[in-house]
PyMOL CGO cylinders between C-alpha atoms (Angstrom):
from pymol import cmd
from pymol.cgo import CYLINDER

trace = [
    CYLINDER, -4.09, -22.39, -38.26, -1.83, -20.03, -40.15, 0.3, 1, 1, 1, 1, 1, 1,
    CYLINDER, -1.83, -20.03, -40.15, -1.54, -16.48, -38.82, 0.3, 1, 1, 1, 1, 1, 1,
    CYLINDER, -1.54, -16.48, -38.82, -1.30, -13.91, -41.61, 0.3, 1, 1, 1, 1, 1, 1,
    CYLINDER, -1.30, -13.91, -41.61, 2.13, -12.30, -41.70, 0.3, 1, 1, 1, 1, 1, 1,
    CYLINDER, 2.13, -12.30, -41.70, 0.81, -8.75, -41.07, 0.3, 1, 1, 1, 1, 1, 1,
    CYLINDER, 0.81, -8.75, -41.07, -1.06, -9.90, -37.94, 0.3, 1, 1, 1, 1, 1, 1,
    CYLINDER, -1.06, -9.90, -37.94, 2.05, -11.72, -36.73, 0.3, 1, 1, 1, 1, 1, 1,
    CYLINDER, 2.05, -11.72, -36.73, 4.16, -8.63, -37.35, 0.3, 1, 1, 1, 1, 1, 1,
    CYLINDER, 4.16, -8.63, -37.35, 1.72, -6.48, -35.37, 0.3, 1, 1, 1, 1, 1, 1,
    CYLINDER, 1.72, -6.48, -35.37, 1.69, -8.93, -32.44, 0.3, 1, 1, 1, 1, 1, 1,
    CYLINDER, 1.69, -8.93, -32.44, 5.47, -9.06, -32.33, 0.3, 1, 1, 1, 1, 1, 1,
    CYLINDER, 5.47, -9.06, -32.33, 6.03, -5.32, -32.75, 0.3, 1, 1, 1, 1, 1, 1,
    CYLINDER, 6.03, -5.32, -32.75, 3.47, -4.04, -30.21, 0.3, 1, 1, 1, 1, 1, 1,
    CYLINDER, 3.47, -4.04, -30.21, 5.63, -4.60, -27.11, 0.3, 1, 1, 1, 1, 1, 1,
    CYLINDER, 5.63, -4.60, -27.11, 8.62, -3.22, -28.99, 0.3, 1, 1, 1, 1, 1, 1,
    CYLINDER, 8.62, -3.22, -28.99, 6.77, 0.06, -29.60, 0.3, 1, 1, 1, 1, 1, 1,
    CYLINDER, 6.77, 0.06, -29.60, 6.24, 0.54, -25.84, 0.3, 1, 1, 1, 1, 1, 1,
    CYLINDER, 6.24, 0.54, -25.84, 9.84, -0.44, -25.06, 0.3, 1, 1, 1, 1, 1, 1,
    CYLINDER, 9.84, -0.44, -25.06, 11.13, 1.91, -27.75, 0.3, 1, 1, 1, 1, 1, 1,
    CYLINDER, 11.13, 1.91, -27.75, 9.06, 4.72, -26.25, 0.3, 1, 1, 1, 1, 1, 1,
    CYLINDER, 9.06, 4.72, -26.25, 10.41, 4.01, -22.76, 0.3, 1, 1, 1, 1, 1, 1,
    CYLINDER, 10.41, 4.01, -22.76, 13.97, 4.12, -24.05, 0.3, 1, 1, 1, 1, 1, 1,
    CYLINDER, 13.97, 4.12, -24.05, 13.21, 7.45, -25.77, 0.3, 1, 1, 1, 1, 1, 1,
    CYLINDER, 13.21, 7.45, -25.77, 11.86, 8.97, -22.54, 0.3, 1, 1, 1, 1, 1, 1,
    CYLINDER, 11.86, 8.97, -22.54, 14.73, 7.72, -20.43, 0.3, 1, 1, 1, 1, 1, 1,
    CYLINDER, 14.73, 7.72, -20.43, 17.19, 9.01, -23.02, 0.3, 1, 1, 1, 1, 1, 1,
    CYLINDER, 17.19, 9.01, -23.02, 16.03, 12.57, -22.35, 0.3, 1, 1, 1, 1, 1, 1,
    CYLINDER, 16.03, 12.57, -22.35, 16.85, 14.62, -19.30, 0.3, 1, 1, 1, 1, 1, 1,
    CYLINDER, 16.85, 14.62, -19.30, 14.09, 16.76, -17.86, 0.3, 1, 1, 1, 1, 1, 1,
    CYLINDER, 14.09, 16.76, -17.86, 16.40, 17.97, -15.08, 0.3, 1, 1, 1, 1, 1, 1,
    CYLINDER, 16.40, 17.97, -15.08, 14.52, 20.55, -13.04, 0.3, 1, 1, 1, 1, 1, 1,
    CYLINDER, 14.52, 20.55, -13.04, 12.16, 21.65, -15.83, 0.3, 1, 1, 1, 1, 1, 1,
    CYLINDER, 12.16, 21.65, -15.83, 8.80, 20.81, -14.27, 0.3, 1, 1, 1, 1, 1, 1,
    CYLINDER, 8.80, 20.81, -14.27, 6.97, 21.05, -17.62, 0.3, 1, 1, 1, 1, 1, 1,
    CYLINDER, 6.97, 21.05, -17.62, 9.30, 18.47, -19.18, 0.3, 1, 1, 1, 1, 1, 1,
    CYLINDER, 9.30, 18.47, -19.18, 8.92, 16.25, -16.11, 0.3, 1, 1, 1, 1, 1, 1,
    CYLINDER, 8.92, 16.25, -16.11, 5.13, 16.42, -16.47, 0.3, 1, 1, 1, 1, 1, 1,
    CYLINDER, 5.13, 16.42, -16.47, 5.36, 15.54, -20.16, 0.3, 1, 1, 1, 1, 1, 1,
    CYLINDER, 5.36, 15.54, -20.16, 7.62, 12.56, -19.44, 0.3, 1, 1, 1, 1, 1, 1,
    CYLINDER, 7.62, 12.56, -19.44, 5.36, 11.31, -16.65, 0.3, 1, 1, 1, 1, 1, 1,
    CYLINDER, 5.36, 11.31, -16.65, 2.32, 11.41, -18.95, 0.3, 1, 1, 1, 1, 1, 1,
    CYLINDER, 2.32, 11.41, -18.95, 4.19, 9.56, -21.69, 0.3, 1, 1, 1, 1, 1, 1,
    CYLINDER, 4.19, 9.56, -21.69, 5.44, 6.89, -19.28, 0.3, 1, 1, 1, 1, 1, 1,
    CYLINDER, 5.44, 6.89, -19.28, 1.94, 6.31, -17.89, 0.3, 1, 1, 1, 1, 1, 1,
    CYLINDER, 1.94, 6.31, -17.89, 0.57, 5.89, -21.43, 0.3, 1, 1, 1, 1, 1, 1,
    CYLINDER, 0.57, 5.89, -21.43, 3.37, 3.49, -22.37, 0.3, 1, 1, 1, 1, 1, 1,
    CYLINDER, 3.37, 3.49, -22.37, 2.85, 1.43, -19.21, 0.3, 1, 1, 1, 1, 1, 1,
    CYLINDER, 2.85, 1.43, -19.21, -0.88, 1.14, -19.92, 0.3, 1, 1, 1, 1, 1, 1,
    CYLINDER, -0.88, 1.14, -19.92, -0.11, 0.17, -23.53, 0.3, 1, 1, 1, 1, 1, 1,
    CYLINDER, -0.11, 0.17, -23.53, 2.38, -2.46, -22.36, 0.3, 1, 1, 1, 1, 1, 1,
    CYLINDER, 2.38, -2.46, -22.36, -0.18, -3.97, -19.98, 0.3, 1, 1, 1, 1, 1, 1,
    CYLINDER, -0.18, -3.97, -19.98, -2.73, -4.12, -22.81, 0.3, 1, 1, 1, 1, 1, 1,
    CYLINDER, -2.73, -4.12, -22.81, -0.17, -5.78, -25.12, 0.3, 1, 1, 1, 1, 1, 1,
    CYLINDER, -0.17, -5.78, -25.12, 1.35, -8.42, -22.84, 0.3, 1, 1, 1, 1, 1, 1,
    CYLINDER, 1.35, -8.42, -22.84, -1.04, -8.74, -19.88, 0.3, 1, 1, 1, 1, 1, 1,
    CYLINDER, -1.04, -8.74, -19.88, -0.71, -7.47, -16.32, 0.3, 1, 1, 1, 1, 1, 1,
    CYLINDER, -0.71, -7.47, -16.32, 1.42, -10.32, -14.93, 0.3, 1, 1, 1, 1, 1, 1,
    CYLINDER, 1.42, -10.32, -14.93, 4.06, -10.08, -17.63, 0.3, 1, 1, 1, 1, 1, 1,
    CYLINDER, 4.06, -10.08, -17.63, 4.01, -6.28, -17.60, 0.3, 1, 1, 1, 1, 1, 1,
    CYLINDER, 4.01, -6.28, -17.60, 4.54, -6.08, -13.82, 0.3, 1, 1, 1, 1, 1, 1,
    CYLINDER, 4.54, -6.08, -13.82, 7.52, -8.44, -14.16, 0.3, 1, 1, 1, 1, 1, 1,
    CYLINDER, 7.52, -8.44, -14.16, 8.84, -6.27, -16.99, 0.3, 1, 1, 1, 1, 1, 1,
    CYLINDER, 8.84, -6.27, -16.99, 8.37, -3.09, -14.94, 0.3, 1, 1, 1, 1, 1, 1,
    CYLINDER, 8.37, -3.09, -14.94, 10.82, -4.50, -12.37, 0.3, 1, 1, 1, 1, 1, 1,
    CYLINDER, 10.82, -4.50, -12.37, 13.68, -4.74, -14.87, 0.3, 1, 1, 1, 1, 1, 1,
    CYLINDER, 13.68, -4.74, -14.87, 15.44, -2.77, -17.59, 0.3, 1, 1, 1, 1, 1, 1,
    CYLINDER, 15.44, -2.77, -17.59, 14.49, -0.77, -19.47, 0.3, 1, 1, 1, 1, 1, 1,
    CYLINDER, 14.49, -0.77, -19.47, 11.47, 0.03, -17.26, 0.3, 1, 1, 1, 1, 1, 1,
    CYLINDER, 11.47, 0.03, -17.26, 13.03, 0.11, -13.79, 0.3, 1, 1, 1, 1, 1, 1,
    CYLINDER, 13.03, 0.11, -13.79, 14.43, 3.37, -12.50, 0.3, 1, 1, 1, 1, 1, 1,
    CYLINDER, 14.43, 3.37, -12.50, 15.43, 4.80, -9.16, 0.3, 1, 1, 1, 1, 1, 1,
    CYLINDER, 15.43, 4.80, -9.16, 12.70, 6.67, -7.34, 0.3, 1, 1, 1, 1, 1, 1,
    CYLINDER, 12.70, 6.67, -7.34, 14.40, 9.96, -8.18, 0.3, 1, 1, 1, 1, 1, 1,
    CYLINDER, 14.40, 9.96, -8.18, 13.64, 9.65, -11.86, 0.3, 1, 1, 1, 1, 1, 1,
    CYLINDER, 13.64, 9.65, -11.86, 10.69, 8.40, -13.82, 0.3, 1, 1, 1, 1, 1, 1,
    CYLINDER, 10.69, 8.40, -13.82, 9.34, 5.28, -12.21, 0.3, 1, 1, 1, 1, 1, 1,
    CYLINDER, 9.34, 5.28, -12.21, 6.16, 3.25, -11.89, 0.3, 1, 1, 1, 1, 1, 1,
    CYLINDER, 6.16, 3.25, -11.89, 4.27, 2.67, -8.65, 0.3, 1, 1, 1, 1, 1, 1,
    CYLINDER, 4.27, 2.67, -8.65, 0.75, 1.85, -7.57, 0.3, 1, 1, 1, 1, 1, 1,
    CYLINDER, 0.75, 1.85, -7.57, -1.78, 1.90, -4.75, 0.3, 1, 1, 1, 1, 1, 1,
    CYLINDER, -1.78, 1.90, -4.75, -5.08, 0.15, -4.17, 0.3, 1, 1, 1, 1, 1, 1,
    CYLINDER, -5.08, 0.15, -4.17, -8.37, 1.91, -3.56, 0.3, 1, 1, 1, 1, 1, 1,
    CYLINDER, -8.37, 1.91, -3.56, -7.96, 0.96, 0.13, 0.3, 1, 1, 1, 1, 1, 1,
    CYLINDER, -7.96, 0.96, 0.13, -4.54, 2.65, 0.24, 0.3, 1, 1, 1, 1, 1, 1,
    CYLINDER, -4.54, 2.65, 0.24, -2.16, -0.30, 0.13, 0.3, 1, 1, 1, 1, 1, 1,
    CYLINDER, -2.16, -0.30, 0.13, 1.04, 0.31, -1.80, 0.3, 1, 1, 1, 1, 1, 1,
    CYLINDER, 1.04, 0.31, -1.80, 0.92, -2.73, -4.13, 0.3, 1, 1, 1, 1, 1, 1,
    CYLINDER, 0.92, -2.73, -4.13, 3.79, -1.97, -6.57, 0.3, 1, 1, 1, 1, 1, 1,
    CYLINDER, 3.79, -1.97, -6.57, 6.79, 0.33, -6.70, 0.3, 1, 1, 1, 1, 1, 1,
    CYLINDER, 6.79, 0.33, -6.70, 9.74, -0.05, -9.03, 0.3, 1, 1, 1, 1, 1, 1,
    CYLINDER, 9.74, -0.05, -9.03, 11.51, 2.88, -7.37, 0.3, 1, 1, 1, 1, 1, 1,
    CYLINDER, 11.51, 2.88, -7.37, 10.77, 2.01, -3.73, 0.3, 1, 1, 1, 1, 1, 1,
    CYLINDER, 10.77, 2.01, -3.73, 10.14, -1.75, -3.51, 0.3, 1, 1, 1, 1, 1, 1,
    CYLINDER, 10.14, -1.75, -3.51, 10.46, -1.50, 0.28, 0.3, 1, 1, 1, 1, 1, 1,
    CYLINDER, 10.46, -1.50, 0.28, 7.10, 0.36, 0.35, 0.3, 1, 1, 1, 1, 1, 1,
    CYLINDER, 7.10, 0.36, 0.35, 5.15, -2.52, -1.22, 0.3, 1, 1, 1, 1, 1, 1,
    CYLINDER, 5.15, -2.52, -1.22, 2.58, -3.87, 1.22, 0.3, 1, 1, 1, 1, 1, 1,
    CYLINDER, 2.58, -3.87, 1.22, 2.47, -0.72, 3.36, 0.3, 1, 1, 1, 1, 1, 1,
    CYLINDER, 2.47, -0.72, 3.36, -0.81, 0.99, 4.15, 0.3, 1, 1, 1, 1, 1, 1,
    CYLINDER, -0.81, 0.99, 4.15, -0.15, 4.50, 2.80, 0.3, 1, 1, 1, 1, 1, 1,
    CYLINDER, -0.15, 4.50, 2.80, -3.57, 6.15, 2.54, 0.3, 1, 1, 1, 1, 1, 1,
    CYLINDER, -3.57, 6.15, 2.54, -2.81, 8.38, 5.53, 0.3, 1, 1, 1, 1, 1, 1,
    CYLINDER, -2.81, 8.38, 5.53, 0.65, 9.44, 4.28, 0.3, 1, 1, 1, 1, 1, 1,
    CYLINDER, 0.65, 9.44, 4.28, 0.73, 12.99, 2.99, 0.3, 1, 1, 1, 1, 1, 1,
    CYLINDER, 0.73, 12.99, 2.99, 3.10, 15.12, 1.03, 0.3, 1, 1, 1, 1, 1, 1,
    CYLINDER, 3.10, 15.12, 1.03, 4.83, 18.12, 2.60, 0.3, 1, 1, 1, 1, 1, 1,
    CYLINDER, 4.83, 18.12, 2.60, 1.77, 20.25, 1.92, 0.3, 1, 1, 1, 1, 1, 1,
    CYLINDER, 1.77, 20.25, 1.92, -0.45, 17.79, 3.78, 0.3, 1, 1, 1, 1, 1, 1,
    CYLINDER, -0.45, 17.79, 3.78, -2.28, 16.36, 0.78, 0.3, 1, 1, 1, 1, 1, 1,
    CYLINDER, -2.28, 16.36, 0.78, -2.86, 12.62, 0.93, 0.3, 1, 1, 1, 1, 1, 1,
    CYLINDER, -2.86, 12.62, 0.93, -1.13, 11.33, -2.18, 0.3, 1, 1, 1, 1, 1, 1,
    CYLINDER, -1.13, 11.33, -2.18, -2.67, 7.81, -2.24, 0.3, 1, 1, 1, 1, 1, 1,
    CYLINDER, -2.67, 7.81, -2.24, -6.14, 9.36, -2.57, 0.3, 1, 1, 1, 1, 1, 1,
    CYLINDER, -6.14, 9.36, -2.57, -4.80, 11.71, -5.23, 0.3, 1, 1, 1, 1, 1, 1,
    CYLINDER, -4.80, 11.71, -5.23, -3.49, 8.68, -7.13, 0.3, 1, 1, 1, 1, 1, 1,
    CYLINDER, -3.49, 8.68, -7.13, -6.86, 6.91, -7.05, 0.3, 1, 1, 1, 1, 1, 1,
    CYLINDER, -6.86, 6.91, -7.05, -8.65, 10.14, -8.00, 0.3, 1, 1, 1, 1, 1, 1,
    CYLINDER, -8.65, 10.14, -8.00, -6.25, 10.53, -10.94, 0.3, 1, 1, 1, 1, 1, 1,
    CYLINDER, -6.25, 10.53, -10.94, -6.88, 6.93, -12.02, 0.3, 1, 1, 1, 1, 1, 1,
    CYLINDER, -6.88, 6.93, -12.02, -10.68, 7.13, -11.75, 0.3, 1, 1, 1, 1, 1, 1,
    CYLINDER, -10.68, 7.13, -11.75, -11.11, 10.63, -13.18, 0.3, 1, 1, 1, 1, 1, 1,
    CYLINDER, -11.11, 10.63, -13.18, -12.37, 12.02, -9.86, 0.3, 1, 1, 1, 1, 1, 1,
    CYLINDER, -12.37, 12.02, -9.86, -9.41, 14.42, -9.70, 0.3, 1, 1, 1, 1, 1, 1,
    CYLINDER, -9.41, 14.42, -9.70, -6.78, 15.90, -11.97, 0.3, 1, 1, 1, 1, 1, 1,
    CYLINDER, -6.78, 15.90, -11.97, -5.29, 13.33, -14.35, 0.3, 1, 1, 1, 1, 1, 1,
    CYLINDER, -5.29, 13.33, -14.35, -1.78, 14.58, -13.62, 0.3, 1, 1, 1, 1, 1, 1,
    CYLINDER, -1.78, 14.58, -13.62, -1.22, 15.84, -10.10, 0.3, 1, 1, 1, 1, 1, 1,
    CYLINDER, -1.22, 15.84, -10.10, 1.68, 17.56, -8.40, 0.3, 1, 1, 1, 1, 1, 1,
    CYLINDER, 1.68, 17.56, -8.40, 3.03, 16.91, -4.94, 0.3, 1, 1, 1, 1, 1, 1,
    CYLINDER, 3.03, 16.91, -4.94, 5.79, 18.41, -2.83, 0.3, 1, 1, 1, 1, 1, 1,
    CYLINDER, 5.79, 18.41, -2.83, 7.67, 15.59, -1.16, 0.3, 1, 1, 1, 1, 1, 1,
    CYLINDER, 7.67, 15.59, -1.16, 11.06, 14.88, 0.37, 0.3, 1, 1, 1, 1, 1, 1,
    CYLINDER, 11.06, 14.88, 0.37, 13.32, 13.96, -2.51, 0.3, 1, 1, 1, 1, 1, 1,
    CYLINDER, 13.32, 13.96, -2.51, 14.07, 10.21, -2.31, 0.3, 1, 1, 1, 1, 1, 1,
    CYLINDER, 14.07, 10.21, -2.31, 17.85, 10.72, -2.37, 0.3, 1, 1, 1, 1, 1, 1,
    CYLINDER, 17.85, 10.72, -2.37, 18.53, 14.14, -0.90, 0.3, 1, 1, 1, 1, 1, 1,
    CYLINDER, 18.53, 14.14, -0.90, 15.66, 14.48, 1.58, 0.3, 1, 1, 1, 1, 1, 1,
    CYLINDER, 15.66, 14.48, 1.58, 15.15, 18.07, 0.38, 0.3, 1, 1, 1, 1, 1, 1,
    CYLINDER, 15.15, 18.07, 0.38, 11.73, 19.23, -0.75, 0.3, 1, 1, 1, 1, 1, 1,
    CYLINDER, 11.73, 19.23, -0.75, 11.15, 18.45, -4.42, 0.3, 1, 1, 1, 1, 1, 1,
    CYLINDER, 11.15, 18.45, -4.42, 8.22, 18.97, -6.74, 0.3, 1, 1, 1, 1, 1, 1,
    CYLINDER, 8.22, 18.97, -6.74, 6.94, 15.91, -8.50, 0.3, 1, 1, 1, 1, 1, 1,
    CYLINDER, 6.94, 15.91, -8.50, 4.30, 15.00, -11.01, 0.3, 1, 1, 1, 1, 1, 1,
    CYLINDER, 4.30, 15.00, -11.01, 2.33, 11.77, -11.05, 0.3, 1, 1, 1, 1, 1, 1,
    CYLINDER, 2.33, 11.77, -11.05, -0.28, 10.37, -13.41, 0.3, 1, 1, 1, 1, 1, 1,
    CYLINDER, -0.28, 10.37, -13.41, -2.30, 7.22, -12.81, 0.3, 1, 1, 1, 1, 1, 1,
    CYLINDER, -2.30, 7.22, -12.81, -4.70, 4.85, -14.48, 0.3, 1, 1, 1, 1, 1, 1,
    CYLINDER, -4.70, 4.85, -14.48, -6.96, 2.14, -13.09, 0.3, 1, 1, 1, 1, 1, 1,
    CYLINDER, -6.96, 2.14, -13.09, -6.28, -1.51, -13.76, 0.3, 1, 1, 1, 1, 1, 1,
    CYLINDER, -6.28, -1.51, -13.76, -9.08, -3.71, -15.05, 0.3, 1, 1, 1, 1, 1, 1,
    CYLINDER, -9.08, -3.71, -15.05, -9.75, -5.13, -11.57, 0.3, 1, 1, 1, 1, 1, 1,
    CYLINDER, -9.75, -5.13, -11.57, -11.04, -1.70, -10.51, 0.3, 1, 1, 1, 1, 1, 1,
    CYLINDER, -11.04, -1.70, -10.51, -9.10, -2.01, -7.24, 0.3, 1, 1, 1, 1, 1, 1,
    CYLINDER, -9.10, -2.01, -7.24, -5.55, -1.02, -8.19, 0.3, 1, 1, 1, 1, 1, 1,
    CYLINDER, -5.55, -1.02, -8.19, -4.04, 2.01, -9.82, 0.3, 1, 1, 1, 1, 1, 1,
    CYLINDER, -4.04, 2.01, -9.82, -0.70, 2.15, -11.58, 0.3, 1, 1, 1, 1, 1, 1,
    CYLINDER, -0.70, 2.15, -11.58, 1.08, 5.48, -11.68, 0.3, 1, 1, 1, 1, 1, 1,
    CYLINDER, 1.08, 5.48, -11.68, 4.06, 7.06, -13.36, 0.3, 1, 1, 1, 1, 1, 1,
    CYLINDER, 4.06, 7.06, -13.36, 5.91, 9.62, -11.30, 0.3, 1, 1, 1, 1, 1, 1,
    CYLINDER, 5.91, 9.62, -11.30, 9.06, 11.70, -11.20, 0.3, 1, 1, 1, 1, 1, 1,
    CYLINDER, 9.06, 11.70, -11.20, 10.63, 14.43, -9.13, 0.3, 1, 1, 1, 1, 1, 1,
    CYLINDER, 10.63, 14.43, -9.13, 12.81, 17.36, -10.10, 0.3, 1, 1, 1, 1, 1, 1,
    CYLINDER, 12.81, 17.36, -10.10, 16.46, 16.39, -10.08, 0.3, 1, 1, 1, 1, 1, 1,
    CYLINDER, 16.46, 16.39, -10.08, 18.28, 17.79, -7.08, 0.3, 1, 1, 1, 1, 1, 1,
    CYLINDER, 18.28, 17.79, -7.08, 21.91, 18.79, -7.40, 0.3, 1, 1, 1, 1, 1, 1,
]
cmd.load_cgo(trace, "trace")
């Protein structure tokens, strides 16, 4: 069977569009501008969801663990929790994968795993803010996160970032 050239072009260019978008986001610096951080988090979440839809979850998760997707936890990064509160994926903090985190809270006492699931399911704000110890400095830092539900209905995938700390 011969695939029409336009269809072939669309299949080959779809992952490139997501990768191009990721490179664009990572080429910008939001610094401490919380509005820019929120914008970048939303864009990264949309690109991650698009990439999953284009290449499938297994391939996308492998891709998320390498350039250009992978980033330190300080900057934009992808992570995820299950509805039962297990940390199932984290490109910024791979050491957290497998931990039960549903009782962990941010500095303000809000349970962030539940906030992630609520973001993913629409039961809470789509983009939520937490105050958390900065991954590198340990100082309090504001961060935005935005999540979506995977097709299994059990796992969320989130984009997140914190303000840069000098």
